[in-house]
C-alpha positions, 0 to 999 in steps of 0.5 A: 943709272939703269935702274933709274931708267927702268923705274921712270919707265915703269912710272910712265907706263903705269900712267899711260895705262891708267889714262889710255886703256879702257875702261880705266880711261873712261873712268878717269875721263868721267871723274875728271870731267865731273870734278871740273864741273862740280866746282867745290864739290869735286874738290871735297869729293877728292878729299874724301876719297883720299881719306877713305882710300888711305884708311882702307889701304888702297892705292891713291896714286890714281887720284892724284893722276885724276887731279892733274887731269882735272885741274892741271899740274899746279892745281892738281898738285895744290889739291893732292898734297894736303889731301894725301897727307890728311888721308895719311894722317887719318890712316896713322890715327886709325892705326893707333886706335881702331887697328892698334892691336893688328898693327902692333902684332904685324910690327912684332913679327918684322925686325925691319919695322922694329928698326924703324921705330928705333930709328924714329925715336931718334930722328922723328919727322926727318925719318918720316920725310926720308921714308916718304921719299923712298920708293921702297917704303909704299904709302900705305905701309908707311901710314900703318907702320909708323902708327906703331912707333913713337913718332908724334902725329904732328911730326908724322903729318909734317914730315909726310906733307914734306916728303910726299911733295916730289912724288905727288907733283910728278903724278900730277904733272903726268895726269896734266900731261896726258889730260892734254890729249884730245877729249880728256876732261873736256879740255882743248888739246895742246899743240905740238910745242906744248906737248913736247914741253909737257913731256920734257917736263914729266921726264925731268920731274920723274928723274927728280923723284927717282934721284931723291928716292935713291938718296933717301934710300941710302940715308934711311938704310944708314939711319935704321942700322 
């Protein structure tokens, strides 16, 4: 329980730092405001940013937070989840083509990655889902590690879409919660009641994500033995 509380606190602190500290707050406010005003072009820009960030192995969770700020929790989630899964699949394909040699050498040096390859050959998309749910398997590591495994691209894409859903929604909800602050993305500030509901929803969402991550970690450890 203590570890769950610490992890949940770190998630909230990371989002708070992103949104409330300069210059990241200014960057996020500007990006979110531009995306809302740009309409379809803003959505396309988010999708391209996910693709580029995934292939370059950069953190993409700030984009999900920005989507939540710009479009709200549900619409931000609806944008971020397919864009994130598509970006992951693009990195997966890049690992099998452009960076195949480098990825293969990295896997050969790490017995844990070899164990994942063996487990994937038995469980396929199920293990992809579990790895996406596990907090110990970072987004970019999974993309390139599994590109050297025997999992198929459709199993990878489908497993990623399903497994990434909880944490993606958590980031989008966090962005929407902080986005209700005055001046962020040009939206009117929420009242005390709505703010309380947003914070309660954020904490509940983080708790669910942490719980699912813990369950996935146990299942993944069992599968790769």
